[in-house]
N, C-alpha and C positions, 0 to 999 in steps of 0.2 A: 504494499499499499503505500503511494507516495505522499510525501509530508507537502502540505500546499500552504500558501500564504496569500492574504488579499487585504486589501483596505476596506475595513468593516463600515468607515463613516464615510460621508460624502466627500467626493474628491474635490479639491480646492482649498483655498486659503481658508483656514480656521484657528479657532483657540487650540483645540485639541483634536489629535487624529488617533484612531484606532486599528492598529493593525493585528490581524488574526492570524495565528498559525495553527495548523491541525494536523494530526499525524504521529506515527512514531517517534520522530525526531522533534517534535517539538518542544519538549523539555531540553534537549541536548543542545539545540542549536540557540536556544534562549541562554543557555547557561554559557554557551562560548562568546555569546555577545555581551552578556550581563555580569558574568562572574556568578556569584553565589545566588541561588534563587529565593525569594521569599517562601515561606510556608503556603502548600497550596491553598488556594482561595482567599490569600490575604495578599493586598497588594503592598509594593515595596518599590521606593525610589531607587534606581540604578542606572550607571551611565553606560549607555551603549557603545561598543567599539566594533568596527570591521575587523576582516580578516587578519590586518597587518598591525592592529593596535589603535588605529586612528578613532579619535572620539567622533561619534555621530550625533547624539544628544542624551540628554538625562531624561529618563522615561519612568512612569509607573509601570511596573510588571506583575501581572496577574497570570498564574498558571492553575489549571484544572486537571484532574486527573481522568485517566479513562474510565468511561462509565459514570462519570459525575460532570461533564461537560456538554455543551449545547450539541456537539458532534457525536458523542459517545467516546471520543477518542481523547489521546492527550492534547491539550490545547494550551497555548500561550497568547496572551493579548498583550500589546504593547502600545501603551498611550503616550503619545509622543507629541511634541509641538508641531501645529498644523500648518506648516509651512510648505510649499511645493518642493523647495530644496530638501527639508529635511525627509519628508514623505519618499522621496525619489531616492536620497542616499540608502534609507534602510531598505528599501525594495530592491535597489541594485545588491546590496550586503546579501540579503537573503536569497537572491536568484543565483549571484555569481560567486561568493564567498563559501556558500554554504549548499548550493545545489538545489534550492526548494524550488517546487513548481508554482507557477501563478494560477489560482483556482480559476475554474469555468463558472459562467454565471449559474447560481443556485447550487454549488457543489456543496457549500457546507451543509446545506439542508438536505442536501440527497443524501451524505453521509450519515446525518441524524436519522433519516426514514431508513436505511439500510441497517444501522447499528439499533434500531428499535428503540430512539429517543423521542421520535414523533410517529404518528400513522398518517396516512393519507390525508385524511380531513383536515391535521393539523397544519400539513405542510400547505394545504390549498389556503387555510385560513391565515398562514402567514403572508402568503401571498396577497389576499385580500386587506389584510391589516398595511400591508406597505403601499396598497393602492387607495388606502381609506380617504375620502373626501369629507365626510362628513360624521358628526357624532354617533349616529344611528350604525354607520358603517363600522366605525371604529369600536363599538360596544359588541356587536353583533360577531365580529372576525374575533375579537379577545374572547368572547364566551367559547367558541369552536375552539381556537388555539389551545384552551385551558383543558381540552380535551372531552367536551361534553359530548359530542357524538359518539367517541370510542367508548364511554360509560353507557349510553343508552343501548348500544348495539351490544356491549357484553352483557346486557341485562337480558336483552332479546335472544342472544345466543345460548345462555344458561337455559332456558325455557327449551330451547330447540334440542340442546343437547339430552335434557331429560326426556323428552319426548322421542327423541331417537333412541335411546336406551331402552324405553319402555316398547318400542316396536320391534327392537333387536332381541328382546327378551321373549316377545311373542314368536319370533321366527325361530329361536333357538331351542325354544321348548314346545313346539306346535303339537307334539305328539304326548304332552303331558298336562296334567290339570292343574296350571299355574293361576287360573283366574282369568278374567276380562279387564284390560288396561284402556279400552276405548273411551272411556269419560274421563279417564286420568290424561290420555294424550291429547283428547280434545281441549281440554281445559288448559293445557301447555300451548297448544299450538293456538287457539283463540286469543288467549292473552298477548302473543306476539302480533295476532293478526289486527287487533283492537289497538296495539300501540302503533303499529305501522299505518293505520289508516288515520288515528289522529295526526300523527306526524306529517303525513301528506297533505292534509287538509288545509295546513297553514304554510305548506311548502312555497306557494307562488309569491306570497305575500313577503317571506324572508328572502327569496331570491330577487325581488324587487328591490329591497334594501341594499343590495350591493351595484344591482344595475340601473338603479334609478326608477322611480314611479313616473308615470306619465299623465299630465292633467291637460285633457283637452278644453281649449274655448271654442264653444260653439253657440251659434246663434244667427239671426237675419243680417243682411247687410246694414252698414253702418250702425250696429248695435253698440260698438265702442269695444270690439274683441282688443284688436290693436293696440287702441290707446291704454287698456286694459294691461296689456303684455309690457308696454313700454313703462308704464306705473309700477308694476311689480318687479320688472328688472332692474329700474333706476337709470334708463339709457333708452336712446331711440333705437330700440332692437328691430321695430316693424314700421313700414311707411305708412302713415295716417293720412287720411284725405276725405272730403265729404263726398268724393264722386263713389258712388256704389260699383263693389267688383274691385277694389284696389288689390285686396289679397287675393290672389291666383293661386298658390301653393302653399303647402303646410310649413308654417316657419317655427323652429324649434329654438327654445331658450331654456338652458340648464342654469338652474341656481338651488342654492341649500335654503329650505323651508324648514324651520325648527328642528334642524338636525337630518332632515332627510332630504337626499338627493331626489330632486324633481325637475322634469323636462315639460315645460307649458309649451301645448301645441297652439299656433294661432290657426286657424283654418278658415277657408273662404266662407263669406256669409251665404247663408242658405236663401236660395230665391232659383226660380225658373230662369236659368241663364239665357241671355240673349246670343252668346256665339258660344262655340266649340271650346276653346281654351279655357274658359271660364267654367265651363259645366265640367271638363275635366279636373279641376282643382277642388270643385265642390265636391266631386266622387271621391276625389282622395281623401278630402277633409273627414268625410262620412266615415270612410272606412277606417283611418286612424282613430277619429273618436270612439268607434266602435270598440275598440281595442283597447282603449286608455282605461288605465286604473280608476279616474275620475272625470267626470264632466262637468265643466261649470257652464250652464245654458245661460246667456245673457239676453234680457228684453228690456229695450229703454223703458226707463220710468213714465215716459209720456205715451206708452203704447197702451191702448185700453184693451188690444185684443185678447183672445181668451188665453191663459197660461198654458203651456206645454205640459204634458204629461210627463212625470218624472220617475226615474228608475231610480233603485237605491243606492247608486252611485253618483246620481246627480245632484248638483247644487244650483239652485235657481238664484241669479243675480238681478236684480232691478238696476240696470246701468244708466249712467247719464243723470244721476241725482240732481245735479245743480240745474237741470234744466226742465225737470218733473217734481211732482210732489214727494215729499220724503215719505218712504214707507220701510217697513222691514226687508232686510237684505238689501238696501238700496247702496249704492255705491257710487263714486265720482272719480274718475281716473284724473280729472283736472283738479278737484281740492282735495282730494285724498280720502273723501269722506267714504268710511265703511272698507277700507281697503284691511285695516288690522282686522275688522270682523271676520273678512274673507279668509286671510290667511290663519287665523284661528281655526276658523270651520275646516279648512284643508288639512291642518295639522291633527285636529280631532279625527277626520275621517281616516287619515294614512293611520294614526295610532292605533285606530279601531282594527284595521286592516291587519296589522302587526300584532295585535292583542294575544294572539293564540298562542299558547305556549310550545315551543318546539326548538330544534336546534339544527336542523339541517338546512341548507342554504343555497345548493347547486342542482342543476338540471341533473347532473351526473347522479347526485344522492338520490333523486327521484325515480330515476330510471333503476336503479339498484335496488330500491325499497319496491318498485312495482314489481320487478323481477321475485323479489322475495314474497311479496303477498300472493302472488300469482302459484306458486309453488306451494304455497299453505293451502290456499282456496283449492287446489287439485287434492291435498292430502286430508282435508277436511271433508269434501266432497264424498271421496272414497269410501272414509270410514262411516259417514252418516248413511250411506248407501248400503251398509252391511256387507257381510260375505265378502270382503275385500281381500286383495293380495298384499299381504304385509310388505313385501319385499318393494311393491311399486309406491306405498305410502312412504318406505324410507328413503326411496329415491326421490320423490318430491321433497321431505324434509331436508335432503343433502342439498336439492337445487336451492332453497330457501337460505340454507347456512351458507352457500357458497356465494350466493348474492349479498349477503351480508359482510362477508369476508372482503369481497371486491370493494365495498363502500368503504371500508376504512384501509383498503390497502394491502390485505395479506395476499390477496391472489389478483392477477389482471391488472397491474399497475403499470405497465411499461407505456401502453398506448395513451396515457393521461400525462405522463410525467414530462414529456417533451413540450406540451402546451403550457404547462404550470410553471416550468421552471423558465420558460423564455421570459417570463415578466419580472426575474429575479434580477438583482444587480450582482456584480462580481462578490462583494463583500458576504452575501448570504447564502 
């Protein structure tokens, strides 16, 4: 196994830079550069020197033992002054004087996975944490990084192991009267099935926390959709005009709303379009709005026509309140009236969507759980029909267990690792 190194902090001028070394020679090289090392997991101030004894920098040296480090290997971290020249000189010493190899992107984390320090869901969570832009993304990634998914899967797997053992007992002692285990097996399988169904019910909302929610602004022409978008964004993101049909295509603006990543969609005004291009824009807007997590339906305050029928994820807003009578849910992009109310309403709706307890956050997680549930459903159906072949039930349970193992990366991980690690910096 090669001993690798990389800058673990951001490259560029800084007060402090952290250089991480991992592998079987991590402590040997650190000792050659710093002399006597401090006790494990205790930082000590040392003078670093190159292969000919030339001083490089004074640094805090921190060592971790194999099995008690991020990668699971011997690790040394050098906290040095963050000038470009200092970092370059130390990296040159590690590569030239001690023949260490510069780490590849994500290689430290890959070694943590290979050495059992993290499971695949924790690796994904670390990637999500590095990419987090909002508070909700940070909290969710940190929860998964703490091993929340692995703990849930371990509980499910324990039920399946017990059920499999009961089935195997029935197979081994088929010619002996050892009793009927069907009810006990069903109890274990249904416990996992219920857990999977509950987890999958809130999957889409948790996935949206990472990818961002979509909120569509829809309504008739000149309802003030583009003006509202500009007011929410705090800039002229959309062209506004009194001319009907100004907005032709879907305009997207991403922002942080109460700790949630939200993309607002400004859609073309709804009407019978007089020409083809506008009609295409209206059709696109309707399609995107239908897929959005929330829809803000604007109707001018001075519009006395019937109110539109609202769905569960619709928010009715009486726009242009500065031109019409004040009413509940009235806003004005000109004066700012009601904008705080609207943002609070959006945050409340998004909070409700994410309120369901759960830990899985990616589409890959959902696919693994769907495969596991399919295996359990097949096993339960066979048992409930009676006079079943125990070997087939055992095979269904193994299918479910394999799906759960793939969820946490025990099996079938190579096809997803490339995509995950492509988002990592070299120092992780």
